[in-house]
ZARO-611226 format. One record per residue (C-alpha): x, y, z; residue number from 1; chain. Coordinates in nm, 3 decimals. Layout:
BEGIN
((X,Y,Z),NUM,"A")
...
//
This chain:
BEGIN
((-0.181,-0.281,-5.782),1,"A")
((-0.161,-0.341,-5.389),2,"A")
((-0.415,-0.468,-5.185),3,"A")
((-0.560,-0.228,-4.890),4,"A")
((-0.506,-0.299,-4.549),5,"A")
((-0.789,-0.314,-4.368),6,"A")
((-0.728,-0.219,-4.018),7,"A")
((-0.859,-0.428,-3.745),8,"A")
((-1.179,-0.302,-3.552),9,"A")
((-1.341,-0.481,-3.280),10,"A")
((-1.362,-0.744,-2.986),11,"A")
((-0.967,-0.909,-2.948),12,"A")
((-1.044,-1.074,-2.606),13,"A")
((-1.303,-1.100,-2.328),14,"A")
((-1.169,-1.252,-1.994),15,"A")
((-1.144,-1.198,-1.650),16,"A")
((-0.903,-0.967,-1.475),17,"A")
((-0.575,-1.131,-1.305),18,"A")
((-0.589,-0.878,-1.082),19,"A")
((-0.900,-0.905,-0.909),20,"A")
((-1.116,-1.098,-1.140),21,"A")
((-1.350,-0.874,-1.254),22,"A")
((-1.453,-0.905,-1.626),23,"A")
((-1.247,-0.690,-1.893),24,"A")
((-1.232,-0.675,-2.250),25,"A")
((-0.954,-0.562,-2.511),26,"A")
((-1.093,-0.375,-2.812),27,"A")
((-0.912,-0.281,-3.112),28,"A")
((-1.006,0.019,-3.304),29,"A")
((-0.865,0.151,-3.604),30,"A")
((-0.564,0.394,-3.607),31,"A")
((-0.652,0.755,-3.490),32,"A")
((-0.526,1.100,-3.583),33,"A")
((-0.315,1.108,-3.243),34,"A")
((-0.027,1.335,-3.339),35,"A")
((0.207,1.139,-3.126),36,"A")
((0.118,0.784,-3.222),37,"A")
((0.031,0.814,-3.589),38,"A")
((-0.232,0.595,-3.713),39,"A")
((-0.152,0.291,-3.486),40,"A")
((-0.423,0.063,-3.430),41,"A")
((-0.528,0.119,-3.042),42,"A")
((-0.601,-0.158,-2.835),43,"A")
((-0.797,-0.062,-2.499),44,"A")
((-0.819,-0.280,-2.230),45,"A")
((-1.133,-0.199,-1.983),46,"A")
((-1.391,-0.328,-1.771),47,"A")
((-1.652,-0.472,-1.977),48,"A")
((-1.905,-0.443,-1.719),49,"A")
((-1.901,-0.077,-1.630),50,"A")
((-1.788,0.249,-1.797),51,"A")
((-1.440,0.369,-1.746),52,"A")
((-1.484,0.714,-1.600),53,"A")
((-1.739,0.523,-1.358),54,"A")
((-1.464,0.262,-1.256),55,"A")
((-1.218,0.528,-1.236),56,"A")
((-1.442,0.716,-0.991),57,"A")
((-1.514,0.407,-0.790),58,"A")
((-1.146,0.282,-0.781),59,"A")
((-1.256,-0.035,-0.948),60,"A")
((-1.009,0.084,-1.260),61,"A")
((-0.760,-0.137,-1.052),62,"A")
((-0.888,-0.437,-1.266),63,"A")
((-0.727,-0.278,-1.600),64,"A")
((-0.462,-0.050,-1.463),65,"A")
((-0.353,-0.250,-1.129),66,"A")
((-0.182,-0.067,-0.857),67,"A")
((-0.028,0.207,-1.114),68,"A")
((0.149,0.478,-0.893),69,"A")
((0.017,0.700,-1.193),70,"A")
((-0.337,0.627,-1.171),71,"A")
((-0.461,0.942,-1.032),72,"A")
((-0.221,1.145,-1.262),73,"A")
((-0.303,0.950,-1.605),74,"A")
((-0.335,1.164,-1.875),75,"A")
((-0.569,0.941,-2.026),76,"A")
((-0.970,1.134,-1.975),77,"A")
((-1.176,0.828,-1.897),78,"A")
((-1.479,1.021,-1.984),79,"A")
((-1.368,1.077,-2.337),80,"A")
((-1.228,0.786,-2.576),81,"A")
((-1.248,0.494,-2.337),82,"A")
((-1.616,0.577,-2.257),83,"A")
((-1.666,0.609,-2.648),84,"A")
((-1.503,0.255,-2.706),85,"A")
((-1.716,0.117,-2.388),86,"A")
((-2.052,0.230,-2.530),87,"A")
((-2.005,0.104,-2.858),88,"A")
((-1.905,-0.233,-2.703),89,"A")
((-2.195,-0.224,-2.553),90,"A")
((-2.427,-0.083,-2.829),91,"A")
((-2.294,-0.414,-3.011),92,"A")
((-2.129,-0.234,-3.278),93,"A")
((-1.777,-0.431,-3.247),94,"A")
((-1.723,-0.787,-3.434),95,"A")
((-1.463,-1.018,-3.349),96,"A")
((-1.102,-0.972,-3.450),97,"A")
((-0.837,-1.232,-3.492),98,"A")
((-0.439,-1.195,-3.486),99,"A")
((-0.410,-1.229,-3.827),100,"A")
((-0.628,-0.927,-3.884),101,"A")
((-0.318,-0.725,-3.755),102,"A")
((-0.106,-0.791,-4.053),103,"A")
((0.079,-0.499,-4.187),104,"A")
((-0.035,-0.236,-3.915),105,"A")
((0.142,-0.137,-3.647),106,"A")
((-0.006,-0.171,-3.295),107,"A")
((-0.056,0.050,-2.977),108,"A")
((-0.103,-0.177,-2.684),109,"A")
((-0.261,-0.011,-2.403),110,"A")
((-0.401,0.321,-2.528),111,"A")
((-0.583,0.241,-2.189),112,"A")
((-0.514,-0.028,-1.957),113,"A")
((-0.230,-0.239,-1.871),114,"A")
((-0.143,-0.515,-2.169),115,"A")
((0.015,-0.736,-1.970),116,"A")
((-0.326,-0.864,-1.846),117,"A")
((-0.371,-0.989,-2.215),118,"A")
((-0.303,-1.363,-2.316),119,"A")
((0.052,-1.388,-2.398),120,"A")
((0.023,-1.617,-2.670),121,"A")
((-0.287,-1.375,-2.798),122,"A")
((-0.021,-1.076,-2.807),123,"A")
((0.235,-1.275,-2.960),124,"A")
((0.070,-1.399,-3.242),125,"A")
((-0.054,-0.986,-3.320),126,"A")
((0.260,-0.883,-3.305),127,"A")
((0.409,-1.161,-3.503),128,"A")
((0.131,-1.050,-3.768),129,"A")
((0.188,-0.713,-3.740),130,"A")
((0.473,-0.464,-3.867),131,"A")
((0.541,-0.311,-3.540),132,"A")
((0.399,-0.237,-3.158),133,"A")
((0.453,-0.014,-2.896),134,"A")
((0.338,-0.135,-2.533),135,"A")
((0.405,-0.053,-2.133),136,"A")
((0.353,-0.195,-1.813),137,"A")
((0.365,-0.119,-1.480),138,"A")
((0.293,-0.487,-1.370),139,"A")
((0.692,-0.557,-1.397),140,"A")
((0.660,-0.738,-1.019),141,"A")
((0.418,-0.994,-1.102),142,"A")
((0.510,-1.317,-1.148),143,"A")
((0.232,-1.342,-1.415),144,"A")
((0.349,-1.070,-1.608),145,"A")
((0.704,-1.178,-1.657),146,"A")
((0.654,-1.289,-2.014),147,"A")
((0.604,-0.907,-2.089),148,"A")
((1.010,-0.863,-2.075),149,"A")
((1.121,-0.840,-2.454),150,"A")
((0.736,-0.726,-2.551),151,"A")
((0.643,-0.437,-2.311),152,"A")
((0.853,-0.162,-2.156),153,"A")
((0.848,-0.127,-1.793),154,"A")
((0.692,0.194,-1.697),155,"A")
((0.869,0.347,-1.451),156,"A")
((0.874,0.670,-1.250),157,"A")
((1.228,0.701,-1.148),158,"A")
((1.584,0.687,-1.242),159,"A")
((1.649,0.447,-0.946),160,"A")
((1.362,0.211,-1.079),161,"A")
((1.497,0.243,-1.432),162,"A")
((1.826,0.147,-1.335),163,"A")
((1.706,-0.176,-1.145),164,"A")
((1.477,-0.267,-1.438),165,"A")
((1.728,-0.265,-1.693),166,"A")
((1.965,-0.479,-1.481),167,"A")
((1.680,-0.740,-1.541),168,"A")
((1.627,-0.720,-1.865),169,"A")
((1.374,-0.473,-1.887),170,"A")
((1.351,-0.192,-2.172),171,"A")
((1.182,0.099,-1.970),172,"A")
((0.983,0.401,-2.035),173,"A")
((1.006,0.671,-1.772),174,"A")
((0.804,0.976,-1.723),175,"A")
((1.032,1.292,-1.567),176,"A")
((0.994,1.617,-1.477),177,"A")
((0.801,1.876,-1.712),178,"A")
((1.127,2.051,-1.793),179,"A")
((1.315,1.729,-1.868),180,"A")
((1.590,1.822,-1.639),181,"A")
((1.584,1.458,-1.485),182,"A")
((1.662,1.262,-1.839),183,"A")
((2.030,1.149,-1.748),184,"A")
((2.140,0.862,-1.959),185,"A")
((1.812,0.809,-2.112),186,"A")
((1.693,0.887,-2.452),187,"A")
((1.461,1.119,-2.475),188,"A")
((1.160,1.022,-2.682),189,"A")
((1.217,1.110,-3.070),190,"A")
((0.887,1.259,-3.055),191,"A")
((0.975,1.535,-2.786),192,"A")
((1.299,1.645,-2.980),193,"A")
((1.228,1.604,-3.342),194,"A")
((0.851,1.488,-3.389),195,"A")
((0.910,1.137,-3.478),196,"A")
((0.556,0.947,-3.422),197,"A")
((0.510,0.634,-3.244),198,"A")
((0.444,0.480,-3.560),199,"A")
((0.770,0.539,-3.716),200,"A")
((0.988,0.524,-3.441),201,"A")
((0.841,0.210,-3.260),202,"A")
((1.151,0.208,-3.013),203,"A")
((0.916,0.130,-2.731),204,"A")
((0.832,-0.235,-2.821),205,"A")
((1.032,-0.416,-2.553),206,"A")
((1.355,-0.381,-2.634),207,"A")
((1.633,-0.334,-2.399),208,"A")
((1.632,0.066,-2.403),209,"A")
((1.540,0.305,-2.170),210,"A")
((1.339,0.595,-2.296),211,"A")
((1.231,0.897,-2.136),212,"A")
((0.969,1.151,-2.185),213,"A")
((0.896,1.486,-2.000),214,"A")
((0.555,1.479,-1.817),215,"A")
((0.270,1.658,-1.981),216,"A")
((-0.114,1.616,-2.008),217,"A")
((-0.373,1.627,-1.745),218,"A")
((-0.150,1.522,-1.455),219,"A")
((0.169,1.638,-1.534),220,"A")
((0.211,1.821,-1.212),221,"A")
((0.166,1.501,-1.024),222,"A")
((0.470,1.326,-1.164),223,"A")
((0.729,1.545,-0.996),224,"A")
((0.540,1.481,-0.628),225,"A")
((0.533,1.091,-0.711),226,"A")
((0.888,1.083,-0.822),227,"A")
((0.942,1.240,-0.452),228,"A")
((0.751,1.021,-0.260),229,"A")
((0.913,0.709,-0.417),230,"A")
((1.264,0.871,-0.421),231,"A")
((1.189,0.893,-0.031),232,"A")
((1.049,0.541,0.012),233,"A")
((1.375,0.411,-0.144),234,"A")
((1.167,0.250,-0.466),235,"A")
//
């Protein structure tokens, strides 16, 4: 009889943000029932000293999100799951977990927060143990985030960004218009087209691909405006 896979659940790492030196923590939670991702291990990167929804309101979520262009349009509702994770952490409900606990699991890096803020050796050790992962970063311009090339997708807003980052060897993930009319030569996310979940697909693992998803969620209406602003600025 095959042994049961025990999903890692707990504190993966605690340290300081490379952006502003604020205290942050990475917490792994057992696979959720998220329809798009499937039951992947979710890794949350949050400030350890204040609840995520409080940090966002105060503009202090920069510690874990950096200067992400979509911070104001983010689909993650920080008062929901991120807040619950933070409260469980402060209640002492999480034990420490080691990279080898990820054996035979699939990891979703950055259910909230940017995984480029984590130590490269930690991420690689977890990925080596796992059977697959997905992850995205907006920190691709930062010198300290260059290790993420080939590990996480560069998250971009425009086709021009996509083209530039692809030329630099990054895989890209681009959020476009709600109607999908700006797909271009990118590959439309298989979940949107045929319902394939992330745990089945795992194309967003840093490989040299250009993955596209139509804007969705709470911030969907902000995406076209953000794209237009960046195009006017030539970025």
